[in-house]
C-alpha positions in Angstrom: 0.0 0.0 0.0 2.8 2.4 0.9 4.6 1.6 -2.4 1.3 2.3 -4.3 0.9 5.6 -2.5 4.5 6.7 -3.4 3.9 5.7 -7.0 0.7 7.7 -7.2 2.4 10.7 -5.6 5.2 10.5 -8.1 2.8 10.4 -11.1 0.8 13.4 -9.7 4.1 15.4 -9.3 5.3 14.6 -12.8 1.9 15.6 -14.2 2.0 18.9 -12.3 5.5 19.6 -13.5 4.7 18.8 -17.1 1.6 21.0 -17.0 3.5 23.9 -15.4 6.3 23.7 -17.8 3.9 23.6 -20.7 2.1 26.7 -19.5 5.3 28.5 -18.8 6.8 27.8 -22.2 3.7 28.8 -24.1 3.6 32.3 -22.5 4.0 35.2 -24.9 7.2 37.2 -24.1 6.4 40.5 -22.4 9.8 42.0 -21.7 10.4 42.8 -25.4 8.3 43.1 -28.6 8.0 40.1 -30.8 7.5 40.4 -34.6 3.9 39.0 -34.6 2.8 41.7 -32.0 4.9 44.5 -33.1 3.9 45.7 -36.6 0.4 46.9 -35.8 0.3 50.7 -35.4 2.0 53.6 -37.4 4.0 54.5 -34.2 5.4 50.9 -34.3 6.2 51.2 -38.0 8.1 54.5 -37.3 10.0 52.9 -34.4 10.9 49.9 -36.6 12.5 52.1 -39.2 14.3 54.1 -36.4 15.5 50.8 -35.0 17.1 50.1 -38.4 19.1 53.3 -38.2 20.2 52.1 -34.7 21.5 48.8 -36.2 23.5 50.8 -38.8 24.8 53.0 -36.1 26.0 50.0 -34.1 27.7 48.6 -37.2 29.8 51.8 -37.6 30.3 52.2 -33.9 34.0 51.1 -33.9 35.6 54.5 -34.4 34.1 54.7 -37.9 36.6 52.2 -39.2 34.2 50.6 -41.7 33.9 54.0 -43.2 37.7 54.3 -43.4 38.3 50.9 -44.9 36.7 51.8 -48.1 39.1 54.7 -48.5 42.3 52.8 -48.0 43.2 53.0 -51.7 43.8 56.7 -51.4 47.1 58.3 -50.5 46.0 61.5 -48.8 46.1 60.3 -45.2 48.6 59.1 -42.7 48.7 57.2 -39.4 50.1 58.4 -36.1 53.2 56.6 -34.7 52.3 53.5 -32.8 49.1 52.8 -34.7 50.5 49.6 -36.2 47.3 48.1 -37.5 46.7 51.3 -39.4 50.2 51.3 -40.7 49.6 47.8 -42.1 46.7 49.1 -43.9 48.6 52.0 -45.5 51.0 49.4 -46.8 48.0 47.3 -48.1 48.9 44.5 -45.8 45.6 42.7 -45.5 46.7 39.5 -43.6 46.5 37.8 -40.3 49.3 39.9 -38.8 46.8 42.9 -38.8 44.4 42.4 -35.9 42.3 45.2 -37.6 41.3 42.9 -40.4 40.7 40.0 -38.0 38.1 42.2 -36.1 36.5 43.9 -39.1 36.4 41.2 -41.7 33.0 40.0 -40.4 30.0 41.3 -42.2 27.3 39.9 -39.9 26.3 43.3 -38.5 25.6 44.6 -42.0 23.2 41.7 -42.7 21.5 42.4 -39.5 20.6 45.9 -41.0 19.6 44.3 -44.3 17.4 41.7 -42.7 15.6 44.4 -40.7 15.1 46.5 -43.8 13.6 43.5 -45.7 11.2 42.7 -42.9 10.1 46.3 -42.5 9.5 46.6 -46.3 7.2 43.6 -46.1 5.1 45.1 -43.4 5.0 48.7 -44.7 4.4 47.9 -48.3 1.7 45.2 -47.6 0.1 45.7 -44.1 -0.1 49.4 -43.8 -2.1 52.2 -45.6 -1.6 55.8 -45.9 -4.9 56.4 -44.2 -3.6 54.7 -41.0 -0.8 57.2 -40.7 -3.0 60.2 -41.3 -5.5 59.0 -38.7 -2.7 58.8 -36.2 -1.6 62.4 -37.0 1.3 61.8 -39.4 1.7 63.6 -42.7 -0.2 62.1 -45.7 2.9 60.7 -47.4 4.7 59.5 -44.2 4.3 55.8 -45.1 6.0 56.5 -48.4 8.8 58.4 -46.7 9.4 55.5 -44.4 9.6 53.1 -47.3 12.0 55.5 -49.0 14.3 55.5 -45.9 14.3 51.7 -45.9 15.4 51.5 -49.6 18.1 54.1 -48.8 19.3 52.1 -45.8 19.6 48.9 -47.8 21.3 50.7 -50.6 23.8 52.4 -48.3 24.5 49.3 -46.4 25.3 47.4 -49.6 27.3 50.3 -50.9 29.5 50.1 -47.8 30.1 46.4 -48.3 30.6 46.8 -52.0 33.5 49.2 -51.5 35.1 47.0 -48.9 34.5 43.5 -50.3 33.2 43.8 -53.8 30.7 41.0 -54.4 28.8 39.9 -51.3 25.8 37.7 -50.8 22.6 39.4 -52.2 19.6 39.2 -49.9 16.5 41.0 -50.7 13.8 38.7 -49.2 12.9 37.5 -45.7 13.6 33.8 -45.3 10.6 31.8 -44.3 12.7 30.0 -41.7 16.2 30.3 -40.3 16.3 26.5 -39.6 18.2 25.0 -42.5 18.3 28.2 -44.4 20.2 28.2 -47.5 23.7 29.7 -47.6 24.0 32.1 -50.4 27.2 32.5 -52.5 28.8 35.9 -53.3 27.0 37.7 -56.0 28.8 39.5 -58.8 30.0 43.0 -58.2 27.8 44.1 -61.1 24.8 42.6 -59.4 25.5 44.4 -56.2 26.0 47.6 -58.0 22.6 47.1 -59.8 20.9 46.7 -56.5 22.5 49.8 -54.9 21.5 52.0 -57.8 18.1 50.5 -57.8 17.4 51.0 -54.1 18.9 54.5 -54.1 16.6 55.4 -57.1 13.6 54.0 -55.2 14.6 56.1 -52.3 14.9 59.2 -54.4 11.3 58.7 -55.7 9.8 58.6 -52.2 11.9 61.0 -50.1 11.5 64.8 -49.8 14.2 67.4 -49.5 12.7 68.7 -46.2 12.4 66.7 -42.9 9.1 66.2 -41.2 10.7 67.2 -37.9 13.8 69.4 -37.6 15.5 66.9 -35.3 15.3 64.2 -37.9 18.2 65.8 -39.7 20.6 64.4 -37.2 20.1 60.7 -38.3 17.5 60.3 -41.0 17.8 60.3 -44.8 16.3 62.8 -47.2 16.8 63.3 -50.9 20.0 65.2 -50.4 21.5 62.2 -48.5 20.5 59.8 -51.3 22.1 62.1 -53.9 25.3 62.3 -52.0 25.5 58.5 -51.7 24.8 58.1 -55.4 27.8 60.5 -56.0 30.1 58.3 -53.8 28.8 55.2 -55.6 29.5 56.6 -59.0 33.1 57.3 -57.9 33.6 53.7 -56.9 31.7 52.0 -59.7 
């Protein structure tokens, strides 16, 4: 009888644990937004685009070195004594002796930006309307502006990779799953250049010269920013 009691108690305990675990694991995260719950309102759409700028800023956060890398072919700059990694670069020494290259040869951060752009474009182009933004107090063409900023961000990100690495994997769609996702080879430089020009042109058609808010000039793109990027791209192409 005692053994039967112990057995029944053990079964009951396991049932409670299984039920508790199931209930716990099925809970919706509430400490941070998840994609299925996020893209619902114009404010969230605007925040999603702002977050893309934040990802780009993080990518360039290491003393602007990614910006500098693309200009190494020039001869109108010099390094201070003791900056050995930079000295290697002035001598075109791109090998394992240069810790600079070990640190900054990884393009993962850039593809985080591109992934965010691709996801945001899906939602803004398909799930939102101009009327939603107007109802929430935004200007009539604000959704178009946001889409233009996203095309600029993707074009600028690929432009940065293009001038450092040439041909890179070309990603313009959101994968249906990351489990077993296909590894993409490097695209041709001409294919990357075509995407950059196409994205920047799409941005030009949607962005204005003026900003909606004066403070936006500190970090958001407008038509002038796109033209400046096109000029840089033309110099590299």
